[in-house]
C-alpha positions as MATLAB code, in Angstrom:
seq = 'XXXXXXXXXXXXXXXXXXXXXXXXXXXXXXXXXXXXXXXXXXXXXXXXXXXXXXXXXXXXXXXXXXXXXXXXXXXXXXXXXXXXXXXXXXXXXXXXXXXXXXXXXXXXXXXXXXXXXXXXXXXXXXXXXXXXXXXXXXXXXXXXXXXXXXXXXXXXXXXXXXXXXXXXXXXXXXXXXXXXXXXXXXXXXXXXXXXXXXXXXXXXXXXXXXXXXXXXXXXXXXXXXXXXXXXXXXXXXXXXXXXXXXXXXXXXXXXXXXXXXXXXXXXXXXXXXXXXXXXXXXXXXXXXXXXXXXXXXXXXXXXXXXXXXXXXXXXXXXXXXXXXXXXXXXXXX';
ca = [
     -53.501  136.963  125.908;
     -50.917  134.337  126.957;
     -48.304  136.095  124.826;
     -48.997  139.392  126.624;
     -48.527  137.857  130.072;
     -45.359  136.014  129.047;
     -43.994  139.252  127.577;
     -44.650  141.111  130.832;
     -43.012  138.339  132.840;
     -39.985  138.501  130.565;
     -39.538  142.229  131.130;
     -39.919  141.821  134.889;
     -37.388  138.999  135.152;
     -34.605  139.829  132.640;
     -32.138  142.742  132.352;
     -33.075  145.523  129.964;
     -31.103  146.080  126.767;
     -30.681  147.927  124.253;
     -40.884  172.291  135.471;
     -42.218  174.194  139.766;
     -45.877  174.870  138.976;
     -46.049  178.499  138.410;
     -44.366  180.048  135.564;
     -41.719  182.171  136.825;
     -43.758  184.410  139.091;
     -41.046  186.741  137.774;
     -37.501  185.497  137.625;
     -36.555  187.629  140.590;
     -39.347  186.291  142.778;
     -38.561  182.737  143.871;
     -40.904  182.369  146.833;
     -44.273  183.691  147.930;
     -45.889  183.189  151.307;
     -49.666  182.945  151.271;
     -51.662  182.336  154.445;
     -48.516  180.965  156.146;
     -47.950  178.610  153.202;
     -44.902  178.697  150.967;
     -45.229  178.226  147.201;
     -41.871  177.794  145.497;
     -40.601  176.894  142.062;
     -38.529  173.695  142.239;
     -36.546  173.687  138.991;
     -34.069  176.574  138.956;
     -34.259  176.992  135.175;
     -37.201  179.316  134.554;
     -37.556  178.640  130.822;
     -38.300  174.907  130.939;
     -41.598  173.294  130.013;
     -41.977  170.494  132.579;
     -44.008  167.628  131.133;
     -43.956  165.192  134.046;
     -42.176  164.457  137.315;
     -41.946  161.805  140.015;
     -40.005  160.869  143.130;
     -37.150  158.354  143.043;
     -35.121  157.423  146.129;
     -35.388  160.867  147.687;
     -34.763  162.689  144.395;
     -37.191  164.347  141.989;
     -37.132  162.997  138.427;
     -38.252  165.697  135.958;
     -38.974  165.351  132.231;
     -38.889  168.631  130.309;
     -37.763  170.515  127.249;
     -36.630  174.068  126.614;
     -39.365  176.199  125.157;
     -40.307  177.133  122.562;
     -40.440  174.398  119.917;
     -39.554  171.569  122.316;
     -35.826  172.223  122.067;
     -33.251  170.312  124.110;
     -35.507  167.583  125.593;
     -34.003  166.254  128.790;
     -34.409  164.504  132.125;
     -33.323  166.100  135.400;
     -32.623  164.313  138.656;
     -33.080  166.997  141.305;
     -32.596  167.229  145.036;
     -35.589  168.330  147.094;
     -34.100  171.843  147.047;
     -34.073  171.870  143.241;
     -30.335  171.402  142.714;
     -29.390  169.226  139.731;
     -27.779  165.916  140.727;
     -27.760  164.478  137.202;
     -29.069  165.253  133.736;
     -29.676  163.105  130.641;
     -30.530  164.439  127.184;
     -33.265  162.817  125.096;
     -33.460  162.445  121.296;
     -37.069  163.680  121.326;
     -39.539  165.457  123.581;
     -40.863  163.416  126.536;
     -44.566  162.697  127.043;
     -44.570  161.147  130.515;
     -42.613  159.175  133.100;
     -43.624  155.638  133.980;
     -42.645  153.183  136.715;
     -43.378  149.539  135.952;
     -44.765  147.185  138.569;
     -41.291  145.640  138.633;
     -39.841  148.949  139.831;
     -38.148  149.985  136.570;
     -38.388  153.620  135.445;
     -39.081  154.650  131.844;
     -39.458  157.855  129.868;
     -42.252  157.714  127.294;
     -42.201  159.754  124.079;
     -44.572  159.782  121.114;
     -42.673  156.953  119.436;
     -40.283  155.292  121.879;
     -40.050  153.923  125.422;
     -36.674  154.715  127.031;
     -35.602  152.610  130.052;
     -33.750  154.579  132.725;
     -30.983  153.582  135.118;
     -31.185  155.628  138.319;
     -28.764  154.977  141.170;
     -27.417  157.145  144.004;
     -28.036  160.421  142.247;
     -26.971  159.257  138.793;
     -29.298  159.085  135.785;
     -28.724  157.334  132.452;
     -30.823  156.260  129.468;
     -30.137  152.560  128.883;
     -31.766  151.712  125.560;
     -34.990  152.137  123.594;
     -38.137  150.050  123.070;
     -41.202  150.134  120.882;
     -44.322  151.629  122.459;
     -45.969  148.207  122.136;
     -43.839  147.216  125.122;
     -45.341  150.110  127.085;
     -48.873  148.925  126.326;
     -48.036  145.496  127.717;
     -46.197  146.776  130.782;
     -49.110  148.995  131.820;
     -51.402  146.009  132.314;
     -49.308  145.005  135.318;
     -50.339  146.921  138.442;
     -48.309  145.300  141.215;
     -45.837  142.446  141.535;
     -44.331  140.329  144.293;
     -41.871  137.456  144.023;
     -44.766  135.020  143.691;
     -47.687  136.908  142.153;
     -48.370  139.534  139.480;
     -51.538  141.676  139.612;
     -53.116  142.995  136.412;
     -55.669  145.715  135.703;
     -58.126  145.689  132.786;
     -60.092  148.885  132.119;
     -63.094  149.538  129.882;
     -63.784  153.258  130.171;
     -66.834  153.113  127.911;
     -68.683  150.881  130.356;
     -66.811  152.000  133.464;
     -65.924  148.360  133.952;
     -62.680  147.633  135.831;
     -61.261  144.217  136.644;
     -58.216  143.421  138.757;
     -56.816  139.902  138.593;
     -53.636  138.067  139.543;
     -51.551  135.214  138.183;
     -48.828  133.280  139.933;
     -45.344  133.751  138.536;
     -44.718  131.398  135.648;
     -48.468  130.776  135.193;
     -50.945  132.470  132.899;
     -54.152  131.431  134.690;
     -55.903  134.570  135.934;
     -57.792  134.798  139.236;
     -60.145  137.771  139.590;
     -59.482  139.831  142.702;
     -61.885  142.771  142.306;
     -64.440  143.821  139.727;
     -66.078  147.245  139.585;
     -69.067  147.053  137.266;
     -71.204  150.072  136.445;
     -74.113  147.844  135.470;
     -74.362  146.568  139.037;
     -74.010  149.903  140.808;
     -75.960  152.645  139.074;
     -74.459  156.019  139.779;
     -77.767  157.575  138.882;
     -79.039  156.645  142.356;
     -76.827  159.353  143.803;
     -79.099  161.814  145.596;
     -76.616  164.363  146.914;
     -77.061  166.779  144.028;
     -76.785  170.513  144.211;
     -78.876  170.780  141.063;
     -82.065  168.715  140.712;
     -82.180  166.678  137.529;
     -84.622  164.233  136.078;
     -83.765  160.585  136.693;
     -82.667  160.113  133.107;
     -80.557  163.255  132.932;
     -78.988  162.525  136.317;
     -77.974  159.048  135.187;
     -76.392  160.346  132.001;
     -74.546  163.086  133.854;
     -73.200  160.682  136.469;
     -72.283  158.046  133.957;
     -70.350  160.512  131.836;
     -68.548  162.044  134.828;
     -67.632  158.810  136.578;
     -66.461  157.103  133.422;
     -63.226  159.077  133.594;
     -62.512  158.552  137.287;
     -59.667  156.280  138.175;
     -60.442  153.373  140.502;
     -56.952  152.635  141.805;
     -55.922  149.948  144.236;
     -53.287  150.598  146.870;
     -51.118  147.805  148.200;
     -50.085  147.835  151.853;
     -47.864  144.848  152.717;
     -50.384  142.000  152.925;
     -53.588  143.813  152.008;
     -55.259  145.864  149.292;
     -57.022  149.190  149.902;
     -59.743  150.375  147.520;
     -61.794  153.572  147.456;
     -65.144  152.848  145.832;
     -66.579  156.171  144.697;
     -69.914  154.694  143.680;
     -70.757  152.975  146.958;
     -68.885  155.575  149.025;
     -66.870  153.053  150.965;
     -63.240  152.460  151.862;
     -62.677  148.735  151.498;
     -59.727  146.556  152.515;
     -59.049  143.094  151.103;
     -56.421  140.428  151.461;
     -54.180  139.740  148.471;
     -56.690  137.251  147.037;
     -59.574  139.722  147.124;
     -61.289  138.473  150.294;
     -62.983  141.253  152.264;
     -61.199  142.204  155.486;
     -63.032  145.367  156.508;
     -65.135  148.184  155.130;
     -65.852  151.715  156.312;
     -68.060  154.512  154.983;
     -66.320  157.137  152.868;
     -67.847  160.522  153.721;
     -67.590  161.916  150.224;
     -69.946  164.514  148.765;
     -70.611  164.778  145.053;
     -71.315  167.830  142.939;
     -72.779  168.030  139.469;
     -69.336  167.380  137.940;
     -67.017  164.739  139.368;
     -63.337  165.510  139.098;
     -61.555  163.840  141.950;
     -58.773  161.377  142.653;
     -57.150  159.575  145.560;
     -53.503  160.380  146.225;
     -51.170  158.680  148.692;
     -48.075  160.209  150.220;
     -45.471  157.439  149.745;
     -43.484  158.633  152.770;
     -46.135  159.299  155.433;
     -48.576  156.759  153.883;
     -51.424  159.244  154.375;
     -54.278  159.281  151.832;
     -55.763  162.435  150.327;
     -58.770  163.335  148.195;
     -57.845  165.771  145.433;
     -60.857  167.678  144.101;
     -60.746  169.666  140.878;
     -64.484  170.106  140.269;
     -63.572  173.761  139.901;
     -60.173  173.693  138.130;
     -59.443  177.261  139.223;
     -59.969  176.458  142.925;
     -58.696  172.954  143.580;
     -58.440  171.438  147.056;
     -56.771  168.580  148.888;
     -58.371  166.804  151.866;
     -56.639  164.270  154.097;
     -58.691  161.120  154.703;
     -59.180  159.567  158.132;
     -58.815  155.893  157.232;
     -60.555  154.735  160.405;
     -63.730  156.805  160.120;
     -63.757  157.806  156.442;
     -64.077  161.465  157.424;
     -62.296  164.204  155.497;
     -60.157  166.772  157.249;
     -60.343  170.488  156.469;
     -59.734  171.153  152.792;
     -56.326  172.562  151.873;
     -56.614  175.148  149.081;
     -54.192  174.763  146.189;
     -52.688  178.206  145.819;
     -52.280  178.113  142.039;
     -55.249  177.835  139.640;
     -55.543  175.270  136.855;
     -52.714  173.094  138.151;
     -52.064  169.542  136.944;
     -50.357  166.326  138.105;
     -50.716  167.034  141.812;
     -48.774  164.746  144.163;
     -47.973  164.687  147.866;
     -44.511  163.667  149.038;
     -43.328  163.729  152.656;
     -46.082  166.130  153.648;
     -45.449  168.589  150.797;
     -47.726  169.290  147.824;
     -46.216  169.293  144.326;
     -47.908  170.228  141.052;
     -47.391  171.629  137.569;
     -48.581  175.123  136.739;
     -48.611  177.045  133.472;
     -48.718  180.816  133.810;
     -50.948  182.369  131.158;
     -48.443  185.220  130.914;
     -45.754  182.774  129.761;
     -47.560  180.077  127.752;
     -44.345  178.528  126.414;
     -43.218  177.346  129.849;
     -44.647  175.104  132.540;
     -43.039  174.758  135.937;
     -42.979  172.384  138.891;
     -43.914  174.001  142.191;
     -43.971  172.830  145.791;
     -46.485  174.116  148.336;
     -45.270  173.761  151.924;
     -46.609  174.614  155.345;
     -50.122  173.192  155.068;
];
């Protein structure tokens, strides 16, 4: 374990060596207004299969390849209007984009981790690493000049531990621990479909096992959304409780939900995909824990939903064009 932490510290402290969500709703149709909302393809190229995207210094970083057969794998750096500021070609098809807790961006493929240099609208690939480096980097969740926070996840038991170590030290201090053995999800009573106690427990356990339990860092405090106890909890950076509020969250028979934060407005949202064909987004009142009116996602079966500066982004694959997948933005909600 010591070797893992030292390896992460090394990568944080030393220099590195080394698709709009709707398939073209017809190439001639770039924008559709639905219930006063605008749904628009972001990437101008209609034949790309967008694998992943993220936001970097006001730009949109997009990983894609030209369909079919994963030809011409590449990275785009786009303006918010979809214009290409920079492009970098990859040796192989991308799998995802990743930002380390030290702020470094990477492109992940099936075999290699590519570090990226992104500065003032310019994008370059600056080397290549083994995927073992990626496995180590992902343990780190958040870093300051003095402290590094780690996350350890056991999906089989739905056991999640967050801990920190001071820079240059490998002694871990537990900050938060979510343990399914202590909080039985089977006690949940807000069911639309009555189940026996045993069946309810199995259903809950299976559904919740795949939910993320992320922490959000806000200057000198940590914000956690505990789905099992239905509370919004705030801690200091050492895990001491500061305040707690009820989270007015309702459950259905299948739990598919996640918390999303807009990095610009700092608002929090609950994304529900219990019904993948009719997904919704609800803004969270952080003072009361209430949810505002649900915003319908205009495209069905979308993936990788994010909110940036009050706009909703997601990937969408049109069944009429299965070889492409596009990045879309939904405005006006």
